[in-house]
N, C-alpha and C positions, 0 to 999 in steps of 0.2 A: 516367666522369661523364655523358657524353651518353646512354649506354644507360640509366642510372638515371632520368634525366629523362624519357626516352621511355616508360619503364614507368609512371611516375607519371601522365603525361598520358593515356596510353591507359586506365589504370584509371579515372580520373575521367570520361572521356568515355563509358564504358560504363555509368555509373550510371543507373539508370532512375528518373526523377522522376515517372513516371505513377502511382505508388502513393500520391501525396499526396491527401488528401481536400480537397474544395472544397465550397462551399455549393451548387454545382450538383448534387451528389449528394443533397441534401436539399431538395426543392422547397418544403417548407413552412417553411423556416428563416426567411424574411423575416417571416412572420406571427408566429413564435415570438419573434423579436427585438423586433418592435414590441409584442407583448404583454408582454414583460418590461419594456420601457421604460415602457409605460403602467401596469403594476403598481407600479413604483417611484414614478412620479409620483403614484399614488393615495395613497401614504402621507402626502403633504404637501398636495397641491392637489386639491380636489373629488373625494374618493374615491367618491362615489356615481356619478360619470360615468366616471372613468378606470379604476376597478376592473372594472366589467363589460366595458369595452372590452378590458382585458387578459385577462380570462377568455375572452371570445369569440375573440380572436386566438390565444391559447394553444391552445385546443381546435381551432381551424381549422388551425393549424400541425401539430397532432397528426394530424388527419384527412388532411392533404396529404402526410404521409410523414415528418415529423420526430418519430418515435414516442416516444422516452422524454422528450425535452426539452419538447415541446409540452404533454404532460400535466402535467409539473412546473410549467411556467409558468402553466398554467390554475389549478392548485390554489394556487400561491403568490399569484396575483392575488386569489383569494378571501380568502386570509389578509391580504394587504395592504389590501384594501378594509375588512375588519373593523378592522384596526389603525388605518387612517387615520380611520375614523369615530370610534373610541374616542379617538384622539389629538385630533381636532377637538372632541369633546364635552368632553374634559378642559380644553383650552385655552379654550373658550367658557365653561366653568364658572369657571375661574380669573380670567378677565377681568371677569366680572360679580359 
């Protein structure tokens, strides 16, 4: 019984956790995250302000090294700006 426990604990201690990814590997990730948040906010609140901020932050994240996701956030922020302006125009039209 004791030998079996020693084998299990030795096996677990040799596991290498250094293969995990962290945000330190992607220096532009903070720009991408802020761009995504700004893009989502642009759907509901002031899309003419938050949309371009999301676009800029997404493309800055892409340029800083967050290659696929930064580009996607920049493009998605363009879409959310248009959707937010259309939604605002529709709500304004329904209220008047």
